[in-house]
Every structure is written in C-alpha cells, then in structure tokens.
C-alpha positions as CSV (number, residue, x, y, z in Angstrom):
1,M,111.3,122.3,107.8
2,N,109.3,123.5,104.8
3,E,111.0,125.8,102.4
4,P,110.1,129.5,102.9
5,A,108.6,131.4,99.9
6,Y,108.4,134.9,101.2
7,V,108.2,137.2,104.2
8,A,105.0,139.0,105.1
9,V,105.1,142.2,107.2
10,D,102.3,144.3,108.8
11,W,104.1,147.5,109.8
12,G,101.8,149.8,111.8
13,T,102.3,153.1,113.5
14,S,103.3,151.5,116.8
15,S,103.6,147.8,116.0
16,F,105.6,145.5,113.8
17,R,104.5,141.9,112.8
18,L,106.5,139.6,110.6
19,W,105.7,136.1,109.3
20,L,108.0,133.7,107.4
21,I,105.6,131.9,104.9
22,D,106.0,128.8,102.8
23,R,104.5,128.1,99.4
24,A,101.4,126.6,100.9
25,G,100.8,129.7,103.0
26,L,101.8,128.2,106.3
27,V,103.6,130.3,108.9
28,L,107.0,128.9,109.6
29,A,108.1,131.6,112.0
30,E,106.7,134.8,113.5
31,R,108.1,138.0,115.1
32,R,106.3,140.8,116.9
33,S,107.6,144.0,118.4
34,S,106.8,147.6,119.2
35,E,109.1,148.9,116.4
36,G,106.3,150.5,114.4
37,M,106.8,153.4,112.0
38,L,107.4,155.9,114.7
39,V,110.4,153.9,116.1
40,A,111.7,152.7,112.7
41,A,111.7,156.2,111.3
42,K,114.4,157.0,113.9
43,S,116.4,153.8,114.0
44,G,116.0,153.0,110.3
45,F,113.5,150.8,108.5
46,A,116.1,148.7,106.8
47,A,117.9,148.0,110.1
48,V,114.7,147.1,111.9
49,L,113.6,144.7,109.2
50,Q,117.0,143.1,108.8
51,S,117.1,142.3,112.6
52,H,113.9,140.4,112.4
53,L,114.8,138.7,109.1
54,A,118.0,137.5,110.8
55,A,116.0,136.3,113.8
56,V,113.9,134.0,111.6
57,E,116.9,133.0,109.5
58,A,115.3,134.2,106.3
59,P,117.5,133.5,103.2
60,D,119.1,136.5,101.6
61,H,117.2,136.0,98.3
62,L,113.7,135.8,100.0
63,P,111.3,138.6,98.9
64,V,109.5,140.7,101.5
65,L,105.9,142.1,101.1
66,V,104.9,144.9,103.5
67,C,101.6,146.5,104.3
68,G,100.8,149.4,106.6
69,M,102.4,152.6,107.7
70,A,105.9,151.8,106.3
71,G,104.3,153.0,103.0
72,A,103.1,156.3,104.4
73,R,104.6,159.7,103.5
74,Q,106.6,159.6,106.8
75,G,107.4,155.9,106.3
76,W,110.1,154.0,104.5
77,V,108.9,154.5,100.9
78,E,105.6,156.2,100.0
79,A,103.4,153.6,98.4
80,G,100.7,156.0,97.4
81,Y,96.9,155.2,97.4
82,V,94.3,153.6,95.3
83,D,91.3,156.0,95.2
84,T,87.7,155.1,96.1
85,P,85.8,153.4,94.6
86,A,88.8,151.1,95.0
87,P,88.6,147.5,93.7
88,L,90.5,145.3,96.1
89,P,92.5,143.6,93.3
90,A,93.9,147.0,92.3
91,I,95.9,146.9,95.5
92,L,97.9,144.0,94.2
93,K,99.0,145.9,91.1
94,Q,100.4,149.1,92.8
95,A,103.0,147.8,95.2
96,A,106.0,150.1,95.5
97,R,109.5,148.6,95.4
98,V,112.0,149.8,98.0
99,P,115.0,151.1,96.0
100,G,118.6,150.4,97.0
101,E,117.9,147.0,98.6
102,A,119.5,143.8,97.3
103,R,116.4,141.9,98.5
104,D,113.1,142.4,96.6
105,I,111.0,144.4,99.1
106,R,107.5,145.7,98.1
107,I,105.1,147.9,100.0
108,L,101.4,147.7,99.3
109,P,99.4,151.0,98.7
110,G,96.7,152.3,101.0
111,I,93.2,153.5,100.0
112,A,92.3,157.2,99.8
113,Q,88.8,158.8,99.8
114,R,89.3,162.1,98.0
115,D,86.0,163.6,99.1
116,A,86.1,167.2,100.3
117,K,83.2,166.5,102.7
118,S,84.6,163.3,104.1
119,P,88.3,162.9,103.3
120,D,89.9,159.7,104.7
121,V,92.8,157.3,104.3
122,M,93.7,153.8,105.3
123,R,96.9,151.8,105.3
124,G,97.1,148.2,106.3
125,E,93.3,147.7,106.7
126,E,93.0,147.3,102.9
127,T,95.1,144.2,103.1
128,Q,92.9,142.8,105.9
129,L,89.8,143.5,103.7
130,L,91.4,141.7,100.9
131,G,92.1,138.7,103.2
132,A,88.7,138.7,104.8
133,L,86.5,139.2,101.6
134,G,88.7,137.8,98.9
135,L,89.3,138.9,95.3
136,D,85.9,137.9,94.0
137,A,83.6,139.3,96.6
138,V,80.0,139.8,95.4
139,G,77.3,141.9,97.0
140,E,77.5,144.4,99.8
141,A,79.4,144.3,103.1
142,L,79.7,146.6,106.0
143,V,82.9,146.0,107.7
144,C,84.0,147.1,111.2
145,M,87.7,147.1,111.9
146,P,88.5,148.1,115.5
147,G,91.8,149.6,116.5
148,T,93.6,152.7,117.6
149,H,91.8,154.3,114.6
150,S,88.8,152.1,113.9
151,K,87.6,151.8,110.3
152,W,84.0,151.3,109.1
153,V,84.1,150.3,105.4
154,R,81.3,149.7,102.8
155,V,82.3,147.3,100.2
156,K,80.3,146.7,97.0
157,D,81.1,143.8,94.6
158,G,84.8,143.7,95.8
159,A,85.4,147.5,95.7
160,V,85.7,149.8,98.7
161,A,82.9,152.3,98.1
162,H,83.2,154.5,101.2
163,F,84.9,154.3,104.6
164,S,85.1,156.3,107.9
165,T,87.8,156.4,110.5
166,F,87.0,156.8,114.2
167,M,89.8,157.6,116.8
168,S,88.1,155.5,119.4
169,G,91.2,153.7,120.6
170,E,93.4,156.8,120.7
171,L,90.7,158.8,122.5
172,F,90.3,156.0,125.1
173,S,94.1,156.1,125.8
174,V,94.1,159.9,126.1
175,V,90.9,160.2,128.2
176,S,91.9,157.4,130.6
177,R,95.4,158.7,131.1
178,E,95.5,162.5,130.6
179,T,92.1,163.8,132.0
180,I,90.5,163.9,135.4
181,L,88.9,160.6,134.5
182,S,92.3,159.0,135.1
183,L,91.5,159.2,138.8
184,A,88.4,157.0,138.3
185,V,90.3,154.3,136.5
186,A,93.4,154.4,138.6
187,G,94.2,150.9,139.9
188,A,91.9,149.1,137.5
189,D,92.8,145.5,137.3
190,D,92.2,143.1,134.4
191,A,88.7,142.2,135.8
192,E,85.9,142.6,133.2
193,D,82.7,144.4,134.1
194,V,80.4,143.3,131.2
195,A,77.3,144.9,132.7
196,S,78.9,148.4,133.0
197,F,80.4,148.1,129.5
198,K,77.1,147.1,127.8
199,A,75.2,149.8,129.7
200,A,77.6,152.4,128.5
201,V,77.5,151.2,124.9
202,T,73.7,151.3,124.9
203,A,73.5,154.8,126.6
204,A,76.0,156.3,124.1
205,F,74.4,154.6,121.1
206,E,71.0,156.0,122.0
207,A,72.4,159.5,122.8
208,P,75.7,160.1,121.1
209,A,75.4,163.9,121.4
210,F,75.8,163.4,125.2
211,A,79.1,161.6,124.8
212,A,81.1,164.1,126.8
213,N,78.5,164.1,129.6
214,L,78.4,160.2,129.6
215,L,82.2,160.1,129.9
216,F,82.2,162.3,133.0
217,G,79.5,160.0,134.5
218,A,82.2,157.4,135.1
219,R,83.7,159.7,137.7
220,S,80.5,161.2,139.2
221,R,78.9,157.7,139.5
222,Q,81.9,156.4,141.3
223,L,82.1,159.4,143.7
224,L,78.3,159.3,144.5
225,F,77.5,155.6,144.4
226,G,80.8,153.7,144.6
227,G,82.0,151.3,142.0
228,T,85.3,149.8,141.0
229,P,88.0,151.4,138.8
230,A,87.4,148.5,136.4
231,A,83.7,149.5,136.1
232,A,84.8,153.1,135.4
233,R,87.3,151.9,132.7
234,E,84.6,149.8,131.0
235,T,82.3,152.8,131.1
236,L,84.8,154.9,129.3
237,S,85.5,152.2,126.7
238,G,81.8,151.4,126.3
239,T,80.9,155.1,125.8
240,L,83.5,155.7,123.1
241,I,82.6,152.4,121.3
242,G,78.9,153.2,121.6
243,V,79.4,156.6,119.9
244,E,81.4,154.9,117.2
245,L,78.6,152.4,116.6
246,A,76.0,155.1,116.5
247,A,77.7,156.5,113.5
248,G,78.8,153.2,111.9
249,L,75.3,151.8,112.0
250,S,73.5,155.0,111.0
251,G,73.2,153.9,107.4
252,T,71.8,150.7,105.8
253,V,73.0,147.5,107.4
254,P,73.3,144.5,105.1
255,K,71.0,141.5,105.8
256,T,74.2,139.5,106.5
257,G,75.0,141.9,109.4
258,I,78.4,143.3,110.2
259,T,81.8,141.8,109.2
260,L,84.0,142.3,112.3
261,I,87.7,142.1,111.6
262,A,89.4,142.1,115.0
263,S,91.6,140.1,117.4
264,G,92.2,139.8,121.1
265,R,90.5,142.0,123.6
266,L,89.1,144.4,120.9
267,A,87.3,141.5,119.3
268,M,85.7,140.6,122.6
269,L,84.7,144.1,123.4
270,Y,83.1,144.8,120.0
271,R,81.3,141.5,120.0
272,L,79.8,142.5,123.4
273,A,78.9,145.9,122.0
274,F,77.1,144.5,119.0
275,D,75.4,142.0,121.2
276,A,74.2,144.8,123.5
277,L,72.5,146.4,120.4
278,S,71.2,143.0,119.0
279,V,73.3,143.4,115.8
280,S,74.5,140.2,114.2
281,V,78.2,139.9,113.5
282,A,80.4,137.6,111.3
283,P,83.8,137.6,113.1
284,V,87.1,137.4,111.2
285,D,90.4,137.2,113.0
286,A,92.5,140.3,112.1
287,D,95.8,138.5,112.1
288,E,94.5,135.7,109.8
289,A,92.9,138.3,107.5
290,V,96.1,140.3,107.0
291,R,98.2,137.2,106.4
292,R,95.7,136.0,103.8
293,G,95.7,139.4,102.2
294,L,99.5,139.5,102.0
295,S,99.5,135.9,100.7
296,M,97.2,136.9,97.8
297,A,99.4,139.9,97.1
298,A,102.5,137.8,97.1
299,A,101.0,135.3,94.7
300,A,100.0,138.1,92.3
301,I,103.4,139.8,92.5
302,W,105.8,136.9,92.4
303,T,104.0,133.9,91.0
304,K,104.8,133.6,87.3
C-alpha cells in the first residue's frame, strides 16, 4: 500500500466525505456518511472525524484538510471568508487551524459577497472551483454548481467576481413532500421521463414569472389528462431548474459555454436541461473537483 500523505474532507450541511490521499494524489481509502454539520454539531465534530479516521486506519500524525460547512459559524471552527473579488489562490492562505487537537487539522475559508443588493456566501464550492479551474485560470468562466443550494459563479482570470445561490434542490424537496403536489408524485419510481423534464425546463425558462403556476400544472395535468407520478416529479424538477437557468443565463454567456460541476443524478438532469435550451456545457465531476482542490490546498499548506 502507498504511504498516505494527508486526509481530505468535504464536510457539508448534511453529508460527510473523507479521502485518504497519498503523495501522488491517489485515493487510498474513502468514507461517506450523512454525518454533516447538523449531525456533527450535536454528536461532536472531533468524534465524528476520529471515527472515520480510525476506519481508514489513518496514522496519528497524518494532517487533515477540511472544506465546507465545518468552517461555518455553526460548525467546528469558523474559518471566515475571502471577499469577492476573491482570487482562488487566496483560499489556500487563509485556512484556520482547529485548536486543541494533537493532529494538524485545517479548515478552508469560504467566499463572501458583501454586496447589500446581492449578499451571498459559499462554503465548499470554492474548493471545487479551485479543483476545476486551477490556480492559473485565464479568461472568463460561467460555472454552474447544482446542489441543495445551487451556485452560479462568474470567474475572471482566476478570481471569483460574482456569484448567486439558488435554493432549487431544497425547494424541490419541500414542494414534493410538504405541499399538495406530494399527491401528484406519490409512488413515483426511479423511471425517468426525459420528455416531461425537458418540456418543464423550457416552459419555466421562457416564463419564469409563472413558476408557481407551472408547478401546480404537475397536479392539474395529472388529474385532467393522466400521467405517471414520475412525470409529475420530473415536471417539478424541470420547472425549478428551468427557473434557475433563466436567472443564471440572463447575463453574458462565455463563448466556451457553461462549466458544469456536478455528479450523479444532478449532473444528468442539468445536462438534459442545458441540452433542452441548446446551451453548450463542459462537464466536470464534482467529487474529482473537490479532491483536486483539496490536494492543491494541502500542497500549499504542508509542502515545504
């Protein structure tokens, strides 16, 4: 087995991901759980981390680098923010060390947009940006980062110039579970209805002001014309994503198109959504991006 060099952790609000990394940047072991910030704040961040370090048999001296919500005000140690315009290399220089731990544990800062008209914050996504775009990015990029709270980020010459957060994922969860529309999606299986999804994306993109009406259409269409719960679910998803894209694409789109940082089902859905609107996309796997970003940060912090 290759010798481990450090541990990389992406600690979100509801998820925890840990990788044991060697000097060449190869993953030696991996752990995933639902012990995000909300759980760890109750059970103890140190205890959660130690349980996963023990599971991958990480040596006691091995340093740990963390990004994400563990550095939030309600997290383990507040890691602060780099203000926009935020050069991505600045993230590497402002990691906060966790006090009182024998092991060297650092938490990367987030990025803050201190604009009274459009205040915004991100934690974790800055590390994905670093991994996807690199330290020496040149030119302009428009980056879409789907998630519970999707981010749209404009990057110019390696600095985050402006970004916007959209609660698309959280809204989908609430609307599909806590409103009358839960009746329309009840019993939905894993079957995909690409046609319904793309139609909903297009309708919402073209008329985002009608979003609330288009959402209710998932139920009225099912009652009056039939349709499967899966079709209703895809209509809800497509509507919310279409509204997000209407805002995200409202400015200038670079000639290179959109950089899409996503994984799993979200990557598939957003690629379908962009395809429905004939917008070109350069996909980047979100897991690979955050690991690369953490690797860059680890090299900057611990390589002498």
